[in-house]
VMD Tcl script that builds the backbone (N, CA, C; Angstrom):
set m [mol new atoms 498]
animate dup $m
set s [atomselect $m all]
$s set {name element resname resid chain x y z} {
  {N N MET 1 A 0.843 -1.187 -0.001}
  {CA C MET 1 A 0.000 -0.001 0.006}
  {C C MET 1 A 0.887 1.251 0.001}
  {N N GLY 2 A 0.448 2.256 -0.736}
  {CA C GLY 2 A 1.216 3.504 -0.827}
  {C C GLY 2 A 1.081 4.367 0.432}
  {N N LYS 3 A 1.539 5.580 0.293}
  {CA C LYS 3 A 1.484 6.498 1.407}
  {C C LYS 3 A 0.023 6.873 1.712}
  {N N VAL 4 A -0.274 7.025 2.957}
  {CA C VAL 4 A -1.632 7.351 3.366}
  {C C VAL 4 A -1.729 8.864 3.640}
  {N N PHE 5 A -2.779 9.431 3.121}
  {CA C PHE 5 A -3.104 10.842 3.396}
  {C C PHE 5 A -4.335 10.933 4.241}
  {N N LYS 6 A -4.440 12.057 4.970}
  {CA C LYS 6 A -5.625 12.312 5.803}
  {C C LYS 6 A -6.469 13.399 5.121}
  {N N VAL 7 A -7.742 13.116 4.955}
  {CA C VAL 7 A -8.640 14.056 4.308}
  {C C VAL 7 A -9.783 14.414 5.266}
  {N N ALA 8 A -10.143 15.670 5.271}
  {CA C ALA 8 A -11.285 16.161 6.047}
  {C C ALA 8 A -12.331 16.674 5.052}
  {N N ILE 9 A -13.599 16.345 5.353}
  {CA C ILE 9 A -14.713 16.768 4.525}
  {C C ILE 9 A -15.582 17.783 5.328}
  {N N ILE 10 A -15.805 18.943 4.734}
  {CA C ILE 10 A -16.671 19.943 5.343}
  {C C ILE 10 A -17.794 20.245 4.370}
  {N N THR 11 A -18.977 19.881 4.745}
  {CA C THR 11 A -20.159 20.225 3.941}
  {C C THR 11 A -20.740 21.522 4.470}
  {N N VAL 12 A -20.920 22.498 3.552}
  {CA C VAL 12 A -21.456 23.797 3.950}
  {C C VAL 12 A -22.878 23.887 3.400}
  {N N SER 13 A -23.833 23.792 4.302}
  {CA C SER 13 A -25.240 23.761 3.891}
  {C C SER 13 A -26.137 24.084 5.052}
  {N N ASP 14 A -26.928 25.146 4.915}
  {CA C ASP 14 A -27.880 25.460 5.985}
  {C C ASP 14 A -28.870 24.323 6.172}
  {N N LYS 15 A -29.445 23.801 5.069}
  {CA C LYS 15 A -30.427 22.718 5.173}
  {C C LYS 15 A -29.811 21.437 5.676}
  {N N GLY 16 A -28.578 21.141 5.223}
  {CA C GLY 16 A -27.895 19.934 5.699}
  {C C GLY 16 A -27.606 20.025 7.208}
  {N N TYR 17 A -27.202 21.188 7.632}
  {CA C TYR 17 A -26.894 21.407 9.056}
  {C C TYR 17 A -28.136 21.223 9.923}
  {N N LYS 18 A -29.284 21.671 9.417}
  {CA C LYS 18 A -30.536 21.540 10.179}
  {C C LYS 18 A -31.148 20.163 10.036}
  {N N GLY 19 A -30.542 19.266 9.232}
  {CA C GLY 19 A -31.100 17.953 9.016}
  {C C GLY 19 A -32.287 17.938 8.064}
  {N N GLU 20 A -32.433 18.991 7.283}
  {CA C GLU 20 A -33.554 19.075 6.329}
  {C C GLU 20 A -33.193 18.511 4.969}
  {N N ARG 21 A -31.912 18.209 4.763}
  {CA C ARG 21 A -31.470 17.657 3.478}
  {C C ARG 21 A -30.354 16.667 3.741}
  {N N GLU 22 A -30.400 15.520 3.064}
  {CA C GLU 22 A -29.335 14.534 3.207}
  {C C GLU 22 A -28.083 15.057 2.527}
  {N N ASP 23 A -26.932 14.821 3.165}
  {CA C ASP 23 A -25.647 15.289 2.605}
  {C C ASP 23 A -25.056 14.190 1.700}
  {N N ARG 24 A -25.605 14.119 0.499}
  {CA C ARG 24 A -25.140 13.095 -0.454}
  {C C ARG 24 A -23.691 13.376 -0.925}
  {N N SER 25 A -23.363 14.641 -1.087}
  {CA C SER 25 A -22.030 15.000 -1.611}
  {C C SER 25 A -20.937 14.660 -0.593}
  {N N GLY 26 A -21.124 15.012 0.666}
  {CA C GLY 26 A -20.165 14.680 1.711}
  {C C GLY 26 A -20.003 13.194 1.874}
  {N N LYS 27 A -21.081 12.460 1.849}
  {CA C LYS 27 A -21.031 10.991 1.990}
  {C C LYS 27 A -20.298 10.369 0.784}
  {N N TYR 28 A -20.553 10.938 -0.390}
  {CA C TYR 28 A -19.856 10.434 -1.592}
  {C C TYR 28 A -18.343 10.626 -1.432}
  {N N LEU 29 A -17.938 11.795 -0.951}
  {CA C LEU 29 A -16.496 12.050 -0.766}
  {C C LEU 29 A -15.887 11.080 0.221}
  {N N ILE 30 A -16.586 10.804 1.310}
  {CA C ILE 30 A -16.087 9.839 2.294}
  {C C ILE 30 A -15.907 8.472 1.632}
  {N N ASP 31 A -16.897 7.995 0.945}
  {CA C ASP 31 A -16.809 6.693 0.285}
  {C C ASP 31 A -15.673 6.652 -0.740}
  {N N PHE 32 A -15.559 7.716 -1.525}
  {CA C PHE 32 A -14.524 7.799 -2.563}
  {C C PHE 32 A -13.126 7.664 -1.950}
  {N N PHE 33 A -12.848 8.431 -0.902}
  {CA C PHE 33 A -11.513 8.419 -0.340}
  {C C PHE 33 A -11.269 7.173 0.513}
  {N N LYS 34 A -12.277 6.589 1.105}
  {CA C LYS 34 A -12.101 5.310 1.805}
  {C C LYS 34 A -11.682 4.244 0.804}
  {N N GLN 35 A -12.291 4.239 -0.412}
  {CA C GLN 35 A -11.918 3.269 -1.444}
  {C C GLN 35 A -10.475 3.460 -1.876}
  {N N LYS 36 A -9.978 4.705 -1.790}
  {CA C LYS 36 A -8.584 4.982 -2.150}
  {C C LYS 36 A -7.659 4.738 -0.962}
  {N N GLN 37 A -8.222 4.296 0.148}
  {CA C GLN 37 A -7.487 3.973 1.375}
  {C C GLN 37 A -6.871 5.190 2.055}
  {N N TRP 38 A -7.530 6.322 1.912}
  {CA C TRP 38 A -7.127 7.531 2.646}
  {C C TRP 38 A -7.833 7.485 3.996}
  {N N ASP 39 A -7.235 8.142 4.982}
  {CA C ASP 39 A -7.889 8.256 6.277}
  {C C ASP 39 A -8.819 9.453 6.288}
  {N N ILE 40 A -10.038 9.264 6.770}
  {CA C ILE 40 A -10.983 10.365 6.925}
  {C C ILE 40 A -10.805 10.911 8.323}
  {N N SER 41 A -10.195 12.086 8.409}
  {CA C SER 41 A -9.864 12.633 9.758}
  {C C SER 41 A -11.069 13.380 10.361}
  {N N ASP 42 A -11.878 13.999 9.530}
  {CA C ASP 42 A -13.023 14.758 9.971}
  {C C ASP 42 A -14.106 14.751 8.954}
  {N N TYR 43 A -15.343 14.790 9.389}
  {CA C TYR 43 A -16.498 15.002 8.546}
  {C C TYR 43 A -17.486 15.820 9.304}
  {N N ILE 44 A -17.736 17.032 8.855}
  {CA C ILE 44 A -18.653 17.916 9.547}
  {C C ILE 44 A -19.563 18.623 8.568}
  {N N ILE 45 A -20.734 18.960 9.054}
  {CA C ILE 45 A -21.680 19.785 8.285}
  {C C ILE 45 A -21.843 21.082 9.068}
  {N N VAL 46 A -21.625 22.192 8.380}
  {CA C VAL 46 A -21.740 23.504 8.984}
  {C C VAL 46 A -22.733 24.346 8.184}
  {N N PRO 47 A -23.374 25.321 8.840}
  {CA C PRO 47 A -24.241 26.242 8.098}
  {C C PRO 47 A -23.402 27.230 7.310}
  {N N ASP 48 A -24.044 27.928 6.403}
  {CA C ASP 48 A -23.375 28.953 5.584}
  {C C ASP 48 A -23.058 30.185 6.432}
  {N N GLU 49 A -22.150 30.036 7.357}
  {CA C GLU 49 A -21.720 31.124 8.247}
  {C C GLU 49 A -20.237 31.297 8.142}
  {N N LYS 50 A -19.795 32.431 7.615}
  {CA C LYS 50 A -18.385 32.635 7.319}
  {C C LYS 50 A -17.460 32.371 8.500}
  {N N ASP 51 A -17.746 32.928 9.661}
  {CA C ASP 51 A -16.876 32.769 10.810}
  {C C ASP 51 A -16.746 31.282 11.237}
  {N N LEU 52 A -17.821 30.547 11.149}
  {CA C LEU 52 A -17.808 29.121 11.534}
  {C C LEU 52 A -16.978 28.308 10.518}
  {N N ILE 53 A -17.141 28.605 9.219}
  {CA C ILE 53 A -16.385 27.931 8.189}
  {C C ILE 53 A -14.889 28.183 8.414}
  {N N LYS 54 A -14.528 29.473 8.640}
  {CA C LYS 54 A -13.122 29.835 8.881}
  {C C LYS 54 A -12.581 29.107 10.098}
  {N N GLU 55 A -13.361 29.079 11.174}
  {CA C GLU 55 A -12.921 28.423 12.421}
  {C C GLU 55 A -12.630 26.954 12.195}
  {N N LYS 56 A -13.484 26.247 11.459}
  {CA C LYS 56 A -13.279 24.828 11.203}
  {C C LYS 56 A -12.074 24.595 10.289}
  {N N LEU 57 A -11.928 25.412 9.275}
  {CA C LEU 57 A -10.757 25.293 8.408}
  {C C LEU 57 A -9.456 25.491 9.187}
  {N N LYS 58 A -9.404 26.537 9.990}
  {CA C LYS 58 A -8.221 26.805 10.810}
  {C C LYS 58 A -7.948 25.691 11.788}
  {N N GLU 59 A -8.968 25.210 12.445}
  {CA C GLU 59 A -8.826 24.151 13.442}
  {C C GLU 59 A -8.185 22.898 12.818}
  {N N ILE 60 A -8.647 22.538 11.654}
  {CA C ILE 60 A -8.107 21.329 10.997}
  {C C ILE 60 A -6.708 21.557 10.493}
  {N N CYS 61 A -6.485 22.706 9.847}
  {CA C CYS 61 A -5.133 23.011 9.278}
  {C C CYS 61 A -4.129 23.229 10.398}
  {N N ASP 62 A -4.438 24.064 11.349}
  {CA C ASP 62 A -3.479 24.440 12.370}
  {C C ASP 62 A -3.189 23.286 13.340}
  {N N GLY 63 A -4.141 22.384 13.449}
  {CA C GLY 63 A -3.964 21.205 14.306}
  {C C GLY 63 A -3.293 20.045 13.596}
  {N N GLY 64 A -3.000 20.209 12.287}
  {CA C GLY 64 A -2.376 19.149 11.531}
  {C C GLY 64 A -3.259 17.915 11.406}
  {N N LYS 65 A -4.554 18.116 11.430}
  {CA C LYS 65 A -5.473 16.986 11.412}
  {C C LYS 65 A -5.679 16.378 10.042}
  {N N ALA 66 A -5.389 17.126 8.971}
  {CA C ALA 66 A -5.608 16.611 7.616}
  {C C ALA 66 A -4.587 17.239 6.659}
  {N N ASN 67 A -4.263 16.481 5.612}
  {CA C ASN 67 A -3.387 16.974 4.530}
  {C C ASN 67 A -4.231 17.662 3.467}
  {N N LEU 68 A -5.517 17.298 3.413}
  {CA C LEU 68 A -6.430 17.816 2.405}
  {C C LEU 68 A -7.778 18.075 3.072}
  {N N ILE 69 A -8.329 19.247 2.789}
  {CA C ILE 69 A -9.728 19.551 3.186}
  {C C ILE 69 A -10.521 19.778 1.905}
  {N N LEU 70 A -11.584 19.050 1.777}
  {CA C LEU 70 A -12.511 19.275 0.654}
  {C C LEU 70 A -13.779 19.840 1.252}
  {N N THR 71 A -14.163 21.030 0.785}
  {CA C THR 71 A -15.444 21.581 1.170}
  {C C THR 71 A -16.409 21.273 0.046}
  {N N THR 72 A -17.642 21.097 0.361}
  {CA C THR 72 A -18.694 20.948 -0.665}
  {C C THR 72 A -19.843 21.868 -0.309}
  {N N GLY 73 A -20.236 22.669 -1.260}
  {CA C GLY 73 A -21.338 23.609 -1.045}
  {C C GLY 73 A -20.906 25.021 -0.777}
  {N N GLY 74 A -21.841 25.939 -0.974}
  {CA C GLY 74 A -21.583 27.352 -0.688}
  {C C GLY 74 A -20.725 28.068 -1.687}
  {N N THR 75 A -20.646 27.571 -2.946}
  {CA C THR 75 A -19.765 28.196 -3.933}
  {C C THR 75 A -20.526 28.932 -5.053}
  {N N GLY 76 A -21.861 28.973 -4.935}
  {CA C GLY 76 A -22.655 29.581 -6.005}
  {C C GLY 76 A -22.869 31.077 -5.862}
  {N N PHE 77 A -23.954 31.535 -6.452}
  {CA C PHE 77 A -24.245 32.969 -6.526}
  {C C PHE 77 A -25.191 33.459 -5.435}
  {N N SER 78 A -25.772 32.547 -4.656}
  {CA C SER 78 A -26.699 32.955 -3.606}
  {C C SER 78 A -25.981 33.850 -2.579}
  {N N ALA 79 A -26.747 34.747 -1.982}
  {CA C ALA 79 A -26.195 35.645 -0.982}
  {C C ALA 79 A -25.554 34.869 0.218}
  {N N ARG 80 A -26.046 33.679 0.492}
  {CA C ARG 80 A -25.532 32.843 1.618}
  {C C ARG 80 A -24.302 32.042 1.197}
  {N N ASP 81 A -23.967 31.981 -0.079}
  {CA C ASP 81 A -22.825 31.176 -0.557}
  {C C ASP 81 A -21.523 31.951 -0.314}
  {N N ILE 82 A -20.874 31.645 0.801}
  {CA C ILE 82 A -19.678 32.407 1.199}
  {C C ILE 82 A -18.474 31.509 1.467}
  {N N THR 83 A -18.539 30.249 1.025}
  {CA C THR 83 A -17.415 29.337 1.259}
  {C C THR 83 A -16.113 29.870 0.636}
  {N N PRO 84 A -16.133 30.403 -0.610}
  {CA C PRO 84 A -14.880 30.905 -1.178}
  {C C PRO 84 A -14.305 32.090 -0.371}
  {N N GLU 85 A -15.189 32.948 0.094}
  {CA C GLU 85 A -14.691 34.124 0.872}
  {C C GLU 85 A -14.078 33.652 2.187}
  {N N ALA 86 A -14.694 32.705 2.841}
  {CA C ALA 86 A -14.134 32.155 4.086}
  {C C ALA 86 A -12.787 31.487 3.818}
  {N N THR 87 A -12.717 30.742 2.721}
  {CA C THR 87 A -11.459 30.048 2.369}
  {C C THR 87 A -10.348 31.059 2.062}
  {N N LYS 88 A -10.666 32.089 1.298}
  {CA C LYS 88 A -9.660 33.101 0.964}
  {C C LYS 88 A -9.080 33.770 2.207}
  {N N GLU 89 A -9.872 33.942 3.221}
  {CA C GLU 89 A -9.406 34.590 4.448}
  {C C GLU 89 A -8.532 33.683 5.283}
  {N N VAL 90 A -8.544 32.367 4.973}
  {CA C VAL 90 A -7.785 31.390 5.771}
  {C C VAL 90 A -6.500 30.947 5.088}
  {N N ILE 91 A -6.529 30.850 3.769}
  {CA C ILE 91 A -5.339 30.327 3.069}
  {C C ILE 91 A -4.162 31.277 3.126}
  {N N GLU 92 A -2.976 30.706 3.043}
  {CA C GLU 92 A -1.727 31.493 3.043}
  {C C GLU 92 A -1.190 31.619 1.622}
  {N N ARG 93 A -1.463 30.622 0.803}
  {CA C ARG 93 A -1.013 30.604 -0.600}
  {C C ARG 93 A -2.130 30.017 -1.473}
  {N N GLU 94 A -2.303 30.566 -2.653}
  {CA C GLU 94 A -3.292 30.046 -3.569}
  {C C GLU 94 A -2.778 28.815 -4.312}
  {N N ALA 95 A -3.711 27.977 -4.736}
  {CA C ALA 95 A -3.418 26.823 -5.608}
  {C C ALA 95 A -4.561 26.787 -6.627}
  {N N PRO 96 A -4.572 27.772 -7.506}
  {CA C PRO 96 A -5.768 27.969 -8.380}
  {C C PRO 96 A -6.023 26.899 -9.439}
  {N N GLY 97 A -5.057 26.095 -9.760}
  {CA C GLY 97 A -5.210 25.115 -10.811}
  {C C GLY 97 A -6.379 24.173 -10.619}
  {N N PHE 98 A -6.618 23.751 -9.369}
  {CA C PHE 98 A -7.721 22.819 -9.108}
  {C C PHE 98 A -9.062 23.449 -9.450}
  {N N SER 99 A -9.301 24.654 -8.966}
  {CA C SER 99 A -10.571 25.327 -9.225}
  {C C SER 99 A -10.717 25.708 -10.693}
  {N N GLU 100 A -9.612 26.081 -11.332}
  {CA C GLU 100 A -9.649 26.443 -12.754}
  {C C GLU 100 A -10.066 25.227 -13.595}
  {N N ILE 101 A -9.462 24.084 -13.358}
  {CA C ILE 101 A -9.775 22.893 -14.157}
  {C C ILE 101 A -11.189 22.428 -13.925}
  {N N ILE 102 A -11.676 22.555 -12.694}
  {CA C ILE 102 A -13.060 22.159 -12.384}
  {C C ILE 102 A -14.024 23.022 -13.231}
  {N N ARG 103 A -13.760 24.308 -13.323}
  {CA C ARG 103 A -14.654 25.167 -14.098}
  {C C ARG 103 A -14.492 24.952 -15.603}
  {N N ILE 104 A -13.250 24.938 -16.066}
  {CA C ILE 104 A -12.994 24.851 -17.506}
  {C C ILE 104 A -13.457 23.506 -18.082}
  {N N GLU 105 A -13.011 22.404 -17.498}
  {CA C GLU 105 A -13.417 21.104 -17.982}
  {C C GLU 105 A -14.859 20.791 -17.671}
  {N N GLY 106 A -15.363 21.298 -16.550}
  {CA C GLY 106 A -16.746 21.101 -16.181}
  {C C GLY 106 A -17.670 21.741 -17.212}
  {N N GLN 107 A -17.227 22.783 -17.834}
  {CA C GLN 107 A -18.013 23.494 -18.839}
  {C C GLN 107 A -18.409 22.559 -19.991}
  {N N LYS 108 A -17.570 21.539 -20.229}
  {CA C LYS 108 A -17.829 20.581 -21.316}
  {C C LYS 108 A -19.027 19.678 -20.985}
  {N N LYS 109 A -19.306 19.541 -19.682}
  {CA C LYS 109 A -20.436 18.671 -19.274}
  {C C LYS 109 A -21.690 19.481 -18.952}
  {N N THR 110 A -21.508 20.640 -18.354}
  {CA C THR 110 A -22.611 21.499 -18.006}
  {C C THR 110 A -22.209 22.969 -18.070}
  {N N PRO 111 A -22.958 23.760 -18.821}
  {CA C PRO 111 A -22.624 25.199 -18.903}
  {C C PRO 111 A -22.613 25.898 -17.558}
  {N N ARG 112 A -23.283 25.316 -16.548}
  {CA C ARG 112 A -23.402 25.948 -15.250}
  {C C ARG 112 A -22.108 25.855 -14.423}
  {N N SER 113 A -21.153 25.081 -14.883}
  {CA C SER 113 A -19.919 24.918 -14.075}
  {C C SER 113 A -19.189 26.249 -13.882}
  {N N ILE 114 A -19.342 27.174 -14.806}
  {CA C ILE 114 A -18.658 28.452 -14.648}
  {C C ILE 114 A -19.294 29.318 -13.565}
  {N N LEU 115 A -20.429 28.887 -13.058}
  {CA C LEU 115 A -21.082 29.630 -11.974}
  {C C LEU 115 A -20.457 29.298 -10.616}
  {N N SER 116 A -19.604 28.253 -10.568}
  {CA C SER 116 A -18.956 27.921 -9.310}
  {C C SER 116 A -17.853 28.942 -9.019}
  {N N ARG 117 A -17.834 29.444 -7.795}
  {CA C ARG 117 A -16.828 30.436 -7.411}
  {C C ARG 117 A -15.780 29.816 -6.507}
  {N N GLY 118 A -15.708 28.485 -6.463}
  {CA C GLY 118 A -14.789 27.806 -5.593}
  {C C GLY 118 A -13.356 28.224 -5.787}
  {N N VAL 119 A -12.613 28.215 -4.702}
  {CA C VAL 119 A -11.177 28.542 -4.699}
  {C C VAL 119 A -10.394 27.356 -4.081}
  {N N SER 120 A -9.106 27.393 -4.292}
  {CA C SER 120 A -8.193 26.382 -3.719}
  {C C SER 120 A -6.957 27.074 -3.182}
  {N N GLY 121 A -6.433 26.546 -2.078}
  {CA C GLY 121 A -5.229 27.135 -1.537}
  {C C GLY 121 A -4.662 26.308 -0.386}
  {N N ILE 122 A -3.552 26.786 0.140}
  {CA C ILE 122 A -2.787 26.068 1.142}
  {C C ILE 122 A -2.720 26.887 2.413}
  {N N ARG 123 A -2.936 26.212 3.514}
  {CA C ARG 123 A -2.676 26.791 4.862}
  {C C ARG 123 A -1.823 25.757 5.595}
  {N N LYS 124 A -0.648 26.221 6.031}
  {CA C LYS 124 A 0.320 25.338 6.696}
  {C C LYS 124 A 0.594 24.131 5.793}
  {N N ASN 125 A 0.334 22.925 6.240}
  {CA C ASN 125 A 0.582 21.720 5.425}
  {C C ASN 125 A -0.739 21.080 4.957}
  {N N THR 126 A -1.729 21.924 4.718}
  {CA C THR 126 A -3.018 21.430 4.265}
  {C C THR 126 A -3.473 22.142 3.027}
  {N N LEU 127 A -3.905 21.365 2.025}
  {CA C LEU 127 A -4.484 21.870 0.823}
  {C C LEU 127 A -6.004 21.926 1.020}
  {N N ILE 128 A -6.623 23.053 0.689}
  {CA C ILE 128 A -8.054 23.228 0.800}
  {C C ILE 128 A -8.622 23.426 -0.602}
  {N N ILE 129 A -9.630 22.656 -0.956}
  {CA C ILE 129 A -10.270 22.766 -2.278}
  {C C ILE 129 A -11.785 22.875 -2.059}
  {N N ASN 130 A -12.366 23.947 -2.597}
  {CA C ASN 130 A -13.835 24.117 -2.554}
  {C C ASN 130 A -14.445 23.383 -3.735}
  {N N LEU 131 A -15.368 22.474 -3.458}
  {CA C LEU 131 A -16.094 21.745 -4.490}
  {C C LEU 131 A -17.523 22.237 -4.509}
  {N N PRO 132 A -18.240 22.031 -5.622}
  {CA C PRO 132 A -19.654 22.389 -5.682}
  {C C PRO 132 A -20.442 21.589 -4.666}
  {N N GLY 133 A -21.674 21.975 -4.460}
  {CA C GLY 133 A -22.527 21.275 -3.510}
  {C C GLY 133 A -23.269 20.069 -4.088}
  {N N SER 134 A -23.475 20.068 -5.381}
  {CA C SER 134 A -24.241 18.971 -6.012}
  {C C SER 134 A -23.415 17.704 -6.086}
  {N N ILE 135 A -24.089 16.564 -5.973}
  {CA C ILE 135 A -23.399 15.273 -6.077}
  {C C ILE 135 A -22.738 15.133 -7.443}
  {N N LYS 136 A -23.429 15.566 -8.513}
  {CA C LYS 136 A -22.839 15.497 -9.864}
  {C C LYS 136 A -21.593 16.364 -9.954}
  {N N GLY 137 A -21.682 17.572 -9.404}
  {CA C GLY 137 A -20.533 18.467 -9.433}
  {C C GLY 137 A -19.332 17.899 -8.660}
  {N N VAL 138 A -19.600 17.226 -7.560}
  {CA C VAL 138 A -18.518 16.612 -6.773}
  {C C VAL 138 A -17.888 15.484 -7.562}
  {N N LYS 139 A -18.704 14.596 -8.127}
  {CA C LYS 139 A -18.188 13.477 -8.906}
  {C C LYS 139 A -17.357 13.943 -10.076}
  {N N ASP 140 A -17.896 14.910 -10.876}
  {CA C ASP 140 A -17.158 15.420 -12.022}
  {C C ASP 140 A -15.879 16.086 -11.608}
  {N N SER 141 A -15.889 16.814 -10.494}
  {CA C SER 141 A -14.677 17.508 -10.028}
  {C C SER 141 A -13.604 16.505 -9.593}
  {N N LEU 142 A -13.986 15.466 -8.886}
  {CA C LEU 142 A -13.011 14.469 -8.439}
  {C C LEU 142 A -12.351 13.768 -9.623}
  {N N GLU 143 A -13.127 13.515 -10.682}
  {CA C GLU 143 A -12.544 12.894 -11.878}
  {C C GLU 143 A -11.410 13.759 -12.408}
  {N N LEU 144 A -11.549 15.052 -12.293}
  {CA C LEU 144 A -10.590 16.003 -12.856}
  {C C LEU 144 A -9.370 16.245 -11.959}
  {N N ILE 145 A -9.554 16.215 -10.663}
  {CA C ILE 145 A -8.459 16.658 -9.752}
  {C C ILE 145 A -7.795 15.523 -8.993}
  {N N TYR 146 A -8.354 14.325 -8.985}
  {CA C TYR 146 A -7.791 13.281 -8.118}
  {C C TYR 146 A -6.374 12.856 -8.525}
  {N N LYS 147 A -6.134 12.653 -9.806}
  {CA C LYS 147 A -4.841 12.092 -10.231}
  {C C LYS 147 A -3.618 12.890 -9.722}
  {N N PRO 148 A -3.599 14.222 -9.828}
  {CA C PRO 148 A -2.431 14.954 -9.351}
  {C C PRO 148 A -2.380 15.182 -7.832}
  {N N LEU 149 A -3.488 14.884 -7.122}
  {CA C LEU 149 A -3.547 15.180 -5.688}
  {C C LEU 149 A -2.437 14.495 -4.876}
  {N N PRO 150 A -2.186 13.192 -4.994}
  {CA C PRO 150 A -1.165 12.570 -4.162}
  {C C PRO 150 A 0.231 13.195 -4.376}
  {N N HIS 151 A 0.561 13.461 -5.628}
  {CA C HIS 151 A 1.882 14.060 -5.893}
  {C C HIS 151 A 1.977 15.457 -5.286}
  {N N GLY 152 A 0.919 16.242 -5.455}
  {CA C GLY 152 A 0.925 17.599 -4.894}
  {C C GLY 152 A 1.045 17.561 -3.366}
  {N N LEU 153 A 0.340 16.636 -2.746}
  {CA C LEU 153 A 0.406 16.518 -1.302}
  {C C LEU 153 A 1.766 16.037 -0.838}
  {N N ASP 154 A 2.397 15.132 -1.602}
  {CA C ASP 154 A 3.756 14.688 -1.261}
  {C C ASP 154 A 4.715 15.866 -1.294}
  {N N ILE 155 A 4.581 16.748 -2.281}
  {CA C ILE 155 A 5.442 17.929 -2.352}
  {C C ILE 155 A 5.167 18.842 -1.159}
  {N N LEU 156 A 3.893 19.103 -0.874}
  {CA C LEU 156 A 3.506 19.953 0.238}
  {C C LEU 156 A 4.048 19.441 1.556}
  {N N LEU 157 A 4.054 18.126 1.716}
  {CA C LEU 157 A 4.514 17.498 2.971}
  {C C LEU 157 A 6.009 17.215 2.983}
  {N N GLY 158 A 6.726 17.597 1.907}
  {CA C GLY 158 A 8.175 17.426 1.845}
  {C C GLY 158 A 8.580 15.998 1.576}
  {N N ARG 159 A 7.694 15.158 1.093}
  {CA C ARG 159 A 7.999 13.781 0.771}
  {C C ARG 159 A 8.596 13.652 -0.634}
  {N N ASP 160 A 8.362 14.660 -1.453}
  {CA C ASP 160 A 8.817 14.629 -2.849}
  {C C ASP 160 A 9.153 16.055 -3.210}
  {N N ALA 161 A 10.117 16.265 -4.094}
  {CA C ALA 161 A 10.530 17.605 -4.463}
  {C C ALA 161 A 10.387 17.900 -5.943}
  {N N GLU 162 A 10.210 16.888 -6.771}
  {CA C GLU 162 A 10.220 17.077 -8.209}
  {C C GLU 162 A 8.834 17.088 -8.810}
  {N N CYS 163 A 8.550 18.118 -9.623}
  {CA C CYS 163 A 7.310 18.130 -10.389}
  {C C CYS 163 A 7.599 17.927 -11.869}
  {N N GLY 164 A 8.814 18.124 -12.280}
  {CA C GLY 164 A 9.122 18.087 -13.704}
  {C C GLY 164 A 9.550 16.740 -14.250}
  {N N SER 165 A 9.428 15.670 -13.448}
  {CA C SER 165 A 9.946 14.383 -13.917}
  {C C SER 165 A 8.943 13.644 -14.805}
  {N N GLU 166 A 7.700 14.086 -14.889}
  {CA C GLU 166 A 6.727 13.359 -15.753}
  {C C GLU 166 A 6.526 14.104 -17.013}
}
mol reanalyze $m
mol bondsrecalc $m
mol representation Tube
mol addrep $m
C-alpha cells in the first residue's frame, strides 16, 4: 500500500446542518476516499456562516489533522454562498489550478460549471479545495483533480521535491 493521506470533509449547507437535506455530496466524498484507502480525519456539516467555516478550516489546518480539506457547497451565486470568501481569508497561498480545471473542464459537461466560485489554496501543510454542492458536481470535479492530488500533497509535505519528472 502507498502513502496514506488524511482528508477532512466539510459540507457547507444550511439545510444539511438543520437535518432538512441529506448530505449526499459529503457522503460520496467519504466513500470515494475510503476506497482509495485515505484516512478520513473529519467529517462535519456546517451552516453557511463565514466565521464558523473559517474556524473549522483553521482548526483542521493548524492542528495538523488533515493533509487535504474538501469543502462541498456554498460556492454559487446565492447571498448565503460564502465558502470561497471564508477560504480566501484562511489560506496562506493560492493553488488555483484545481478550481480552474473544475470550471474549464466542467463546462464541457454543463454550462453551469462556470457559476462555481470555488477557490483552492494552502494553509500550513493542508491543501483546501472548494467543491460544488451537487453530487454530480462533486463526482465530475473528483474525476478532474484526483490524479495529481497525491503528488501535490507529497510535495507539500516534503516527501517529494520534483514536479518536472513526468
